[in-house]
C-alpha positions as CSV (number, residue, x, y, z in Angstrom):
1,M,5.9,-8.3,-14.8
2,R,8.2,-10.5,-14.4
3,T,17.3,20.6,-1.9
4,D,18.1,23.2,-1.7
5,G,16.7,20.8,1.0
6,S,18.7,18.8,3.4
7,H,18.1,15.1,4.0
8,V,18.7,12.6,6.7
9,T,19.0,8.9,5.7
10,W,18.2,5.8,7.7
11,G,20.3,2.7,7.1
12,P,19.7,0.2,4.3
13,F,18.1,-3.2,4.5
14,Y,19.5,-6.1,2.5
15,I,17.9,-9.3,1.3
16,S,19.2,-11.2,-1.7
17,V,16.8,-12.4,-4.4
18,T,17.6,-15.3,-6.8
19,S,16.8,-15.0,-10.5
20,S,14.5,-18.0,-10.2
21,E,12.2,-15.9,-8.1
22,I,11.6,-13.4,-10.9
23,P,8.0,-13.6,-12.2
24,V,7.2,-13.3,-15.9
25,M,5.4,-10.3,-17.2
26,D,2.9,-11.5,-19.7
27,S,2.4,-8.3,-21.7
28,I,3.1,-4.5,-21.7
29,L,0.7,-2.2,-23.4
30,V,2.2,0.7,-25.4
31,P,-0.3,3.3,-26.7
32,I,1.2,4.8,-29.9
33,D,0.0,7.7,-32.0
34,F,3.0,7.6,-34.4
35,S,4.6,10.7,-32.8
36,A,8.2,10.8,-31.9
37,A,7.3,10.7,-28.2
38,S,5.2,7.5,-28.6
39,K,7.8,5.8,-30.7
40,S,10.5,6.6,-28.1
41,A,8.3,5.1,-25.4
42,A,7.8,2.0,-27.6
43,H,11.6,1.5,-27.9
44,Y,12.0,2.0,-24.2
45,A,9.3,-0.6,-23.5
46,A,10.8,-3.0,-26.0
47,S,14.2,-2.8,-24.3
48,Y,12.5,-3.4,-20.9
49,A,10.4,-6.3,-22.3
50,K,13.5,-8.0,-23.7
51,E,15.1,-8.1,-20.2
52,A,11.8,-9.0,-18.5
53,N,10.9,-11.8,-21.0
54,A,7.7,-9.9,-21.8
55,S,5.7,-9.2,-24.9
56,L,4.4,-5.9,-26.2
57,I,1.0,-4.8,-27.4
58,L,1.1,-1.7,-29.6
59,F,-2.3,0.1,-29.4
60,H,-3.5,3.0,-31.5
61,V,-6.8,4.9,-31.0
62,Y,-8.1,7.4,-33.5
63,L,-11.0,9.7,-33.8
64,L,-13.1,10.3,-36.9
65,P,-12.3,13.7,-38.4
66,A,-15.1,16.3,-37.9
67,P,-15.9,18.8,-40.7
68,V,-15.0,22.4,-39.7
69,T,-16.1,24.1,-42.9
70,E,-19.2,24.5,-45.0
71,V,-17.2,23.8,-48.1
72,P,-18.1,20.3,-49.4
73,Y,-15.3,17.8,-49.2
74,T,-14.9,14.0,-49.4
75,M,-15.2,12.3,-46.1
76,V,-12.7,9.5,-45.5
77,S,-14.5,6.3,-44.6
78,V,-14.0,4.5,-41.3
79,N,-12.8,1.4,-43.2
80,N,-10.1,3.3,-44.9
81,L,-8.9,5.0,-41.7
82,Q,-8.9,1.7,-40.0
83,A,-6.9,0.0,-42.8
84,D,-4.4,2.9,-42.9
85,N,-3.8,2.9,-39.2
86,E,-3.5,-0.9,-39.1
87,M,-0.8,-0.7,-41.8
88,L,1.1,1.9,-39.9
89,I,1.0,0.1,-36.6
90,R,2.0,-3.2,-38.2
91,K,5.1,-1.5,-39.6
92,E,6.0,-0.3,-36.1
93,A,5.4,-3.7,-34.7
94,D,7.5,-5.4,-37.3
95,G,10.4,-3.0,-36.7
96,L,10.4,-3.6,-33.0
97,R,10.1,-7.4,-33.4
98,Q,13.1,-7.5,-35.7
99,E,15.2,-5.1,-33.7
100,F,14.6,-6.6,-30.2
101,G,13.6,-10.2,-31.0
102,I,10.5,-10.0,-28.8
103,S,6.8,-10.8,-29.4
104,V,4.9,-7.7,-30.5
105,E,1.1,-7.6,-31.2
106,S,-0.8,-4.6,-32.5
107,E,-4.4,-3.3,-32.2
108,V,-6.3,-0.3,-33.7
109,R,-9.6,1.0,-32.3
110,I,-11.7,4.1,-32.8
111,G,-12.7,6.2,-29.8
112,L,-11.4,8.6,-27.1
113,P,-7.7,7.7,-26.6
114,S,-7.5,7.9,-22.8
115,E,-10.8,5.9,-22.3
116,E,-9.9,3.2,-24.8
117,I,-6.4,2.8,-23.5
118,S,-7.6,2.4,-19.9
119,L,-10.3,-0.1,-20.9
120,Y,-8.0,-2.1,-23.2
121,A,-5.4,-2.4,-20.5
122,V,-8.0,-4.1,-18.2
123,E,-9.4,-6.2,-21.1
124,K,-6.0,-7.6,-22.0
125,E,-5.0,-7.9,-18.3
126,V,-1.7,-6.2,-18.9
127,L,0.5,-5.6,-15.9
128,M,1.8,-2.2,-17.1
129,T,1.1,0.5,-19.6
130,V,4.1,2.4,-21.1
131,I,3.1,5.8,-22.5
132,G,5.3,8.6,-24.1
133,M,5.4,12.1,-22.8
134,R,5.2,14.9,-25.4
135,G,7.5,17.9,-25.3
136,Q,11.1,18.3,-24.2
137,S,10.8,16.6,-20.9
138,G,9.3,17.1,-17.5
139,L,6.0,16.5,-15.7
140,D,4.9,20.1,-16.6
141,K,4.6,19.0,-20.3
142,L,2.5,16.1,-19.2
143,V,-0.3,18.0,-17.5
144,G,-3.4,18.2,-19.7
145,S,-2.1,15.6,-22.2
146,T,-3.5,12.2,-23.1
147,A,-0.8,10.7,-20.9
148,A,-2.2,12.6,-17.9
149,S,-5.7,11.3,-18.6
150,V,-4.4,7.8,-19.0
151,V,-2.7,8.1,-15.6
152,S,-5.8,9.4,-13.9
153,K,-8.1,6.7,-15.3
154,A,-5.8,3.7,-15.3
155,K,-6.4,0.6,-13.2
156,V,-2.9,-0.8,-13.9
157,P,0.5,0.7,-13.3
158,V,1.5,3.3,-15.9
159,L,5.1,4.1,-16.9
160,V,5.4,7.6,-18.3
161,V,8.5,7.9,-20.5
162,P,9.8,11.4,-21.3
163,H,10.6,12.0,-25.0
164,H,14.4,12.0,-24.6
165,S,14.7,9.1,-22.1
166,V,17.3,6.5,-23.1
167,Y,16.8,3.0,-21.7
168,S,19.3,1.7,-19.2
169,P,18.9,-1.0,-16.5
170,I,17.0,0.2,-13.5
171,R,19.6,0.1,-10.7
172,Q,18.5,3.1,-8.7
173,I,14.8,3.8,-7.9
174,V,13.4,6.8,-6.0
175,Y,9.9,6.3,-4.5
176,A,8.4,9.7,-3.3
177,S,5.7,9.3,-0.7
178,D,3.9,11.7,1.5
179,F,3.0,8.9,3.9
180,S,-0.7,9.9,3.7
181,Y,-2.2,6.6,2.6
182,M,-2.2,3.0,3.6
183,S,0.5,0.8,2.0
184,T,-0.6,-2.7,0.8
185,P,1.2,-5.6,-0.8
186,N,-0.8,-5.3,-4.0
187,L,0.1,-1.6,-4.3
188,F,3.9,-2.4,-4.4
189,K,3.8,-5.7,-6.3
190,P,4.8,-4.0,-9.7
191,L,7.6,-2.2,-8.0
192,L,8.9,-5.3,-6.2
193,Q,9.0,-7.1,-9.5
194,I,11.2,-4.4,-11.0
195,I,13.5,-4.5,-8.0
196,R,13.9,-8.3,-8.3
197,L,14.5,-8.1,-12.0
198,F,17.3,-5.6,-11.8
199,N,18.4,-6.1,-8.2
200,S,17.7,-2.4,-7.8
201,H,18.3,-0.2,-4.8
202,L,15.2,1.6,-3.6
203,H,15.3,5.1,-2.0
204,I,12.1,6.0,-0.2
205,I,11.9,9.7,0.3
206,H,9.5,11.9,2.2
207,I,9.4,15.7,1.6
208,N,8.7,17.9,4.5
209,K,7.9,21.5,3.7
210,N,9.6,24.1,5.9
211,S,6.3,25.4,7.0
212,D,4.9,22.0,8.0
213,A,5.2,20.5,11.5
214,P,6.7,17.0,11.3
215,N,4.5,14.1,12.2
216,H,7.0,11.8,13.8
217,E,4.6,9.1,14.9
218,R,2.9,8.8,11.5
219,D,6.3,8.8,9.7
220,A,7.7,6.1,11.9
221,L,4.7,3.9,11.4
222,S,4.9,4.4,7.7
223,R,8.5,3.6,7.6
224,S,7.9,0.4,9.6
225,T,5.0,-0.7,7.4
226,L,7.1,0.0,4.2
227,S,10.1,-1.9,5.6
228,T,7.8,-4.9,6.1
229,L,6.3,-4.7,2.6
230,L,9.5,-3.8,0.8
231,N,11.7,-6.5,2.2
232,D,13.0,-7.6,-1.2
233,G,16.4,-6.2,-2.3
234,H,17.9,-3.0,-0.9
235,H,16.0,0.0,0.3
236,D,16.6,3.0,2.6
237,F,14.7,6.0,3.8
238,A,15.4,9.8,3.5
239,S,13.6,12.7,4.9
240,I,14.0,15.9,2.9
241,T,13.2,19.5,3.9
242,D,12.3,21.7,1.0
243,E,9.6,24.4,0.5
244,S,8.8,22.9,-2.9
245,V,7.9,19.2,-3.1
246,T,8.9,19.0,-6.7
247,H,12.2,20.8,-6.2
248,G,13.0,18.4,-3.3
249,I,12.3,15.4,-5.5
250,S,14.2,16.8,-8.5
251,T,17.3,17.5,-6.5
252,Y,17.3,14.1,-4.9
253,L,16.9,12.4,-8.3
254,A,19.9,14.3,-9.6
255,E,22.1,13.5,-6.5
256,H,21.4,9.8,-6.8
257,Q,21.4,9.4,-10.6
258,A,18.2,7.4,-10.5
259,Q,16.7,5.6,-13.5
260,L,13.1,5.5,-12.2
261,L,10.8,7.7,-10.2
262,V,7.8,6.1,-8.5
263,M,4.7,7.8,-7.1
264,V,1.3,6.7,-6.1
265,A,-1.9,8.1,-7.6
266,H,-4.0,8.4,-4.5
267,K,-7.0,10.6,-3.7
268,H,-6.0,13.9,-2.2
269,N,-2.3,13.3,-2.4
270,F,0.3,15.4,-4.2
271,F,0.2,13.3,-7.3
272,E,-3.5,13.7,-7.9
273,R,-3.4,17.4,-7.2
274,L,-0.6,17.7,-9.7
275,F,-2.6,16.1,-12.5
276,N,-5.8,18.0,-11.6
277,R,-3.8,21.3,-11.9
278,M,-4.4,22.1,-8.3
279,S,-0.6,22.6,-7.7
280,T,0.5,24.4,-10.8
281,T,3.2,26.3,-8.9
282,E,4.7,22.9,-8.1
283,M,5.4,22.3,-11.8
284,A,8.7,24.1,-11.9
285,Y,10.7,20.9,-11.8
286,E,11.4,18.6,-14.7
287,T,12.5,15.0,-14.9
288,T,14.2,13.3,-17.8
289,I,13.7,9.8,-16.3
290,P,10.6,7.6,-16.5
291,L,7.9,7.9,-13.9
292,L,6.1,4.8,-12.7
293,V,2.6,5.5,-11.4
294,L,1.1,3.0,-9.0
295,H,-2.6,3.0,-8.1
296,D,-3.9,2.0,-4.7
297,A,-7.5,1.6,-5.7
């Protein structure tokens, strides 16, 4: 691959990176169900792949239709369904190949979408899965969807693209962390590759709720560890006070005109609670920019 809250910012760290150091991403997996949201995500992924010298794999998963009536009807055969879906996905692949001048493969399988997508990503050793988000925009539309299931089961980074997101080079990145987990080089490898590719500026933000007592020792240790791991490109830290985590993140994103939000799917952290519907009141905020989900397991 290849606040209303106030915030205090610590100074930036600068290290230059030459283009020769940019690794090549072999492939990006794009699940597609032929909806507008999935097609939009495919176009976003194709734009990114062109800049990153990557290839795309379009992947469609379908279920056999189950009869819901006692009235006799003709059952469509698996072979016919497979052939029809293969024809549709080849059409999508051809269009992206011609428009962006990149390598595009396609695959169709039968099964449960979230399960098959997660397994296929590992099988093909992709470095990122790009999946569309249904609805207008916002993480609240994502909860309960196939995208949410893919995020929770994935073993590789997942880039969730809101329906109306328009691709632009990733110059400003916001990484939201609660500092509750250990940071490792492998965890941030995908993020560092994006930073190198676009020479991005990384804003690392930590949300403190008004009711929470600050843990200065833990936060200082986390900042020191992250500074060591994220020593490529430009990055800075910001501490934000806001009673709502999602509102604090949303406001910061708007203030800094970021093109990418990054979070970590980690046991017991905010992100997992969000996708398990344990923090539904936190779903008031929406984002119109892509969300990169990293996995620390």
